Wavefront OBJ file of the C-alpha trace (Angstrom):
o trace
v 68.603 91.918 115.894
v 68.722 92.906 119.547
v 70.253 90.801 122.306
v 67.939 89.212 124.835
v 67.586 90.880 128.189
v 69.451 89.595 131.216
v 67.171 87.747 133.621
v 68.705 88.419 137.033
v 67.530 86.877 140.304
v 68.935 88.664 143.349
v 68.755 87.791 147.029
v 67.033 90.611 148.891
v 66.763 91.141 152.635
v 66.383 94.344 154.615
v 66.011 93.435 158.314
v 64.347 96.790 158.996
v 61.355 95.980 156.793
v 61.507 92.289 155.782
v 60.363 89.413 157.963
v 62.431 86.987 155.865
v 64.667 86.999 152.778
v 63.222 86.891 149.282
v 64.435 86.674 145.696
v 63.693 89.561 143.359
v 63.816 89.311 139.588
v 65.119 92.016 137.234
v 65.034 92.126 133.438
v 67.854 94.304 132.136
v 68.387 95.450 128.565
v 72.089 94.948 127.619
v 72.048 98.408 126.006
v 71.574 99.938 129.460
v 74.746 98.332 130.837
v 77.712 100.719 130.669
v 80.489 98.149 130.737
v 81.376 94.496 130.299
v 81.496 93.214 133.883
v 78.858 91.900 136.265
v 79.435 94.956 138.445
v 78.243 97.087 135.515
v 75.072 95.001 135.389
v 74.545 95.609 139.110
v 74.986 99.328 138.510
v 72.278 99.184 135.828
v 69.965 97.402 138.275
v 70.808 99.954 140.963
v 69.743 102.772 138.630
v 66.445 100.961 138.168
v 66.026 100.045 141.858
v 68.006 102.347 144.201
v 67.026 100.205 147.210
v 69.421 97.402 146.173
v 72.421 97.265 148.511
v 75.856 95.825 147.718
v 79.500 96.718 148.340
v 81.852 98.106 145.712
v 84.824 100.430 145.582
v 87.710 100.317 143.092
v 85.971 98.149 140.443
v 89.363 96.790 139.339
v 89.890 93.665 141.448
v 92.105 95.406 143.999
v 89.883 96.316 146.965
v 88.074 92.965 147.166
v 84.852 94.565 148.405
v 82.399 93.202 145.808
v 82.660 89.486 146.516
v 79.397 87.696 145.665
v 78.013 84.238 145.000
v 77.356 84.269 141.262
v 75.444 81.314 139.813
v 76.631 79.219 142.732
v 80.315 80.229 142.688
v 82.036 82.890 144.770
v 83.809 85.583 142.780
v 84.269 89.342 142.416
v 81.580 91.188 140.478
v 84.184 93.518 138.975
v 86.245 90.627 137.541
v 83.331 88.527 136.278
v 82.770 89.147 132.573
v 79.190 89.194 131.359
v 80.194 87.319 128.205
v 81.162 84.359 130.401
v 77.726 84.216 132.024
v 74.382 82.946 130.705
v 71.526 85.366 130.255
v 69.939 84.029 133.441
v 72.007 85.022 136.463
v 71.465 84.313 140.149
v 73.291 86.549 142.623
v 73.482 85.878 146.359
v 75.638 87.177 149.194
v 78.782 85.213 150.027
v 77.612 82.114 151.940
v 78.092 81.178 155.572
v 78.151 84.735 156.905
v 75.470 86.895 158.561
v 73.663 89.122 156.071
v 73.526 92.824 156.938
v 71.333 93.754 154.000
v 70.749 92.308 150.519
v 74.198 91.352 149.146
v 76.167 92.848 152.057
v 77.558 90.414 154.644
v 78.958 91.016 158.115
v 82.742 90.513 157.793
v 83.596 90.792 161.511
v 84.394 87.086 162.004
v 86.539 87.035 158.885
v 88.582 90.062 159.946
v 88.984 88.814 163.524
v 90.594 85.629 162.235
v 92.806 87.658 159.903
v 93.889 89.911 162.757
v 94.559 86.885 164.975
v 97.535 85.777 162.857
v 99.243 89.168 163.429
v 99.458 90.205 159.768
v 102.548 92.379 160.003
v 106.282 91.825 159.985
v 107.810 91.266 163.401
v 111.520 92.105 163.436
v 113.942 93.396 166.025
v 114.803 97.055 165.928
v 118.323 97.947 164.873
v 120.235 101.200 164.465
v 119.132 103.166 161.436
v 122.698 103.361 160.118
v 122.762 99.581 159.745
v 120.210 99.871 156.954
v 117.114 97.886 156.094
v 116.515 94.145 156.329
v 117.417 92.777 152.911
v 116.161 89.751 151.011
v 117.780 87.772 148.248
v 115.749 87.331 145.046
v 115.212 83.697 146.061
v 113.858 84.713 149.471
v 111.568 87.290 147.873
v 110.226 84.713 145.413
v 108.833 82.689 148.329
v 106.226 85.438 148.850
v 104.784 85.069 145.358
v 101.286 83.618 145.464
v 100.789 84.862 149.028
v 101.083 88.651 149.223
v 98.615 89.167 146.360
v 95.594 88.238 148.522
v 93.097 91.124 148.673
v 90.970 89.727 151.540
v 87.798 89.484 149.448
v 86.697 86.476 151.575
v 85.650 84.436 148.515
v 87.830 81.527 149.670
v 86.870 81.479 153.351
v 83.152 81.771 152.585
v 83.456 78.781 150.232
v 84.976 76.651 153.004
v 82.578 74.422 155.025
v 85.051 74.255 157.904
v 84.923 78.046 158.159
v 81.111 78.021 158.006
v 80.948 75.593 160.914
v 83.763 76.984 163.077
v 84.386 80.656 162.194
v 85.283 81.412 165.801
v 87.992 78.715 165.926
v 89.238 77.929 162.413
v 91.352 80.731 160.933
v 90.127 79.921 157.432
v 91.889 79.854 154.044
v 92.469 83.603 153.703
v 93.875 84.044 157.214
v 96.106 80.995 156.865
v 97.396 82.147 153.478
v 98.407 85.414 155.130
v 99.935 83.542 158.070
v 102.045 81.593 155.574
v 103.107 84.840 153.925
v 104.784 85.964 157.167
v 106.049 82.526 158.211
v 108.070 82.181 154.991
v 109.284 85.810 155.014
v 113.014 85.817 155.783
v 112.717 89.211 157.482
v 110.188 88.047 160.085
v 111.646 86.973 163.436
v 108.581 85.424 165.075
v 108.282 82.207 163.057
v 108.361 79.951 166.109
v 105.646 81.965 167.873
v 103.488 82.020 164.730
v 103.727 78.242 164.322
v 102.969 77.652 167.988
v 99.864 79.849 167.732
v 98.489 77.709 164.889
v 99.070 74.316 166.496
v 96.124 72.341 167.847
v 92.999 70.848 166.335
v 91.107 74.019 165.421
v 93.082 76.978 164.097
v 94.904 75.126 161.309
v 93.877 71.495 161.104
v 90.183 71.909 160.254
v 91.208 72.020 156.583
v 89.977 68.861 154.797
v 91.558 69.610 151.407
v 88.349 69.877 149.401
v 89.971 72.722 147.416
v 86.945 75.049 147.362
v 89.227 77.896 148.414
v 91.603 77.450 145.509
v 88.818 76.878 142.986
v 87.101 80.200 143.706
v 90.026 82.570 144.340
v 89.563 85.447 141.850
v 93.303 86.193 142.003
v 94.304 82.635 141.118
v 96.005 81.957 144.470
v 96.259 78.606 146.240
v 95.343 78.843 149.947
v 95.364 75.040 150.196
v 99.044 74.963 149.238
v 99.778 77.668 151.827
v 98.047 75.598 154.518
v 100.174 72.572 153.610
v 103.307 74.738 153.759
v 102.439 75.731 157.337
v 101.724 72.130 158.305
v 105.063 71.001 156.861
v 106.858 73.813 158.690
v 105.226 72.796 161.987
v 106.301 69.198 161.403
v 109.886 70.261 160.689
v 109.934 72.555 163.700
v 108.608 69.762 165.935
v 111.203 67.270 164.667
v 114.012 69.735 165.222
v 113.066 70.006 168.903
v 112.931 66.218 169.431
l 1 2 3 4 5 6 7 8 9 10 11 12 13 14 15 16 17 18 19 20 21 22 23 24 25 26 27 28 29 30 31 32 33 34 35 36 37 38 39 40 41 42 43 44 45 46 47 48 49 50 51 52 53 54 55 56 57 58 59 60 61 62 63 64 65 66 67 68 69 70 71 72 73 74 75 76 77 78 79 80 81 82 83 84 85 86 87 88 89 90 91 92 93 94 95 96 97 98 99 100 101 102 103 104 105 106 107 108 109 110 111 112 113 114 115 116 117 118 119 120 121 122 123 124 125 126 127 128 129 130 131 132 133 134 135 136 137 138 139 140 141 142 143 144 145 146 147 148 149 150 151 152 153 154 155 156 157 158 159 160 161 162 163 164 165 166 167 168 169 170 171 172 173 174 175 176 177 178 179 180 181 182 183 184 185 186 187 188 189 190 191 192 193 194 195 196 197 198 199 200 201 202 203 204 205 206 207 208 209 210 211 212 213 214 215 216 217 218 219 220 221 222 223 224 225 226 227 228 229 230 231 232 233 234 235 236 237 238 239 240 241
């Protein structure tokens, strides 16, 4: 007895030839899929239709390049197991972002917000002979659940506040990274980082609907990181009163 084919509906749009987007259907024999992940299914479709465009790189959940909307939920194609999906699959680009072609989105807004939080350690220089900046195990543990973010954009593109205000609201991914540096004991720009995020738009557009946490393929909690920043701002404000 052979398994039924996968019935796959994929969003297609090539601005060079298409007047508007369309949905294209593919029927794929499971025997032609060389793997167990959704990315392997896309590869089988690509061999059948070379015109299909999507991003991919490491195929191991590290690069974050193959984020897609799969049956209505954002995730990584390389971490989505076919056995967890029905035979009918709908694949769309990550929502709320301009589409470059087919399943490829324009990530410029996302990266600009990430860059805006200055995602690098800021510490004062000291003589080399004094050695490196050290952390206690307890201080290092504060980074767990933050540094693992791979910037796949699944969380930010699931956030309505980011859809509506991508030029003002940093978004879940950027704020998770901001938290990563705010809580790092080696960083010496905490006050400046908190000041940069104050105001109605950059931080406080979060309405706690938890989409970001629900879709993160790495199991991280951007909502918790946002609350950590808000609590730190409150403490910092009280200490100056």
